[in-house]
C-alpha positions as CSV (number, residue, x, y, z in Angstrom):
1,X,-14.7,-26.2,-11.0
2,X,-17.2,-24.4,-8.8
3,X,-16.6,-20.7,-8.0
4,X,-15.3,-20.1,-4.5
5,X,-13.7,-17.3,-2.4
6,X,-10.0,-16.9,-2.9
7,X,-7.7,-18.1,-0.1
8,X,-5.3,-16.0,1.9
9,X,-2.4,-17.5,0.0
10,X,-4.0,-16.8,-3.4
11,X,-4.7,-13.2,-2.3
12,X,-1.1,-12.8,-1.2
13,X,0.3,-14.1,-4.5
14,X,-2.1,-12.0,-6.6
15,X,-1.0,-8.9,-4.7
16,X,2.7,-9.7,-5.0
17,X,2.4,-10.6,-8.7
18,X,0.6,-7.4,-9.3
19,X,3.3,-5.4,-7.5
20,X,5.9,-7.2,-9.5
21,X,4.2,-6.4,-12.8
22,X,4.0,-2.7,-11.7
23,X,7.7,-2.7,-10.9
24,X,8.5,-4.3,-14.3
25,X,6.4,-1.6,-16.0
26,X,8.1,1.3,-14.2
27,X,11.5,-0.2,-14.8
28,X,11.2,-1.1,-18.5
29,X,8.2,0.7,-20.1
30,X,8.7,4.2,-18.7
31,X,11.6,5.8,-20.5
32,X,13.3,9.2,-20.6
33,X,12.3,10.3,-17.1
34,X,14.2,10.6,-13.9
35,X,14.7,7.8,-11.4
36,X,12.8,9.9,-8.9
37,X,9.8,10.2,-11.3
38,X,9.8,6.4,-11.7
39,X,10.1,5.8,-7.9
40,X,7.2,8.2,-7.4
41,X,5.3,6.4,-10.1
42,X,5.7,2.9,-8.5
43,X,4.8,4.3,-5.1
44,X,1.7,5.9,-6.5
45,X,0.7,2.7,-8.3
46,X,1.1,0.6,-5.1
47,X,-1.0,3.1,-3.1
48,X,-3.6,3.2,-5.8
49,X,-3.7,-0.6,-5.6
50,X,-4.4,-0.5,-1.9
51,X,-7.0,2.2,-2.5
52,X,-8.8,-0.1,-5.0
53,X,-8.3,2.5,-7.8
54,X,-6.3,0.5,-10.3
55,X,-9.1,-1.8,-11.4
56,X,-7.2,-5.0,-10.7
57,X,-7.8,-5.7,-7.0
58,X,-10.4,-4.5,-4.4
59,X,-9.8,-1.8,-1.9
60,X,-7.5,-3.0,1.0
61,X,-7.6,-1.7,4.5
62,X,-4.3,-1.1,6.3
63,X,-4.6,-2.0,10.0
64,X,-2.0,-1.0,12.6
65,X,-0.8,-3.9,14.8
66,X,1.8,-2.4,17.1
67,X,3.7,-4.5,19.6
68,X,1.8,-4.7,22.9
69,X,4.5,-2.7,24.7
70,X,4.5,0.2,22.1
71,X,2.0,2.4,23.9
72,X,3.8,2.4,27.2
73,X,7.2,2.8,25.5
74,X,6.0,5.8,23.5
75,X,4.3,7.3,26.5
76,X,7.5,6.9,28.5
77,X,9.4,8.8,25.7
78,X,6.7,11.5,25.4
79,X,5.7,10.3,21.9
80,X,2.4,9.7,20.3
81,X,1.7,6.1,19.3
82,X,-0.5,4.0,16.9
83,X,-3.4,2.4,18.7
84,X,-4.0,-1.3,18.0
85,X,-6.6,-1.7,15.2
86,X,-6.2,1.8,13.8
87,X,-7.5,1.3,10.2
88,X,-6.7,3.3,7.1
89,X,-9.7,2.7,5.0
90,X,-10.5,5.9,3.2
91,X,-9.0,4.9,-0.2
92,X,-7.2,8.2,-0.5
93,X,-3.5,7.3,0.1
94,X,-2.6,7.7,-3.6
95,X,-4.2,11.1,-3.8
96,X,-2.5,12.3,-0.6
97,X,0.8,11.0,-2.0
98,X,0.4,12.8,-5.3
99,X,-0.1,16.1,-3.4
100,X,3.0,15.8,-1.2
101,X,5.3,17.2,-3.8
102,X,3.1,20.1,-4.7
């Protein structure tokens, strides 16, 4: 079979299977620690996956896609809003997460 780019469906399944494997690891392989520690661990692992730091998948951008009415609704409530297309692409989510509890 000739090499080709992966499809959207293949990418989705690879991401979801990777998250499932991480969840299995944090559920069964990490022992004698608090539930909070394990929850923080799985969250860190997922963020590291998005950041491309776990060696399994490439970096993934997170792109905001709010409802078209969000801006006006938030303005009307005096709130800030997420602009369409705002992209988190710095690859530092897992680092920021790990510093939140310090």
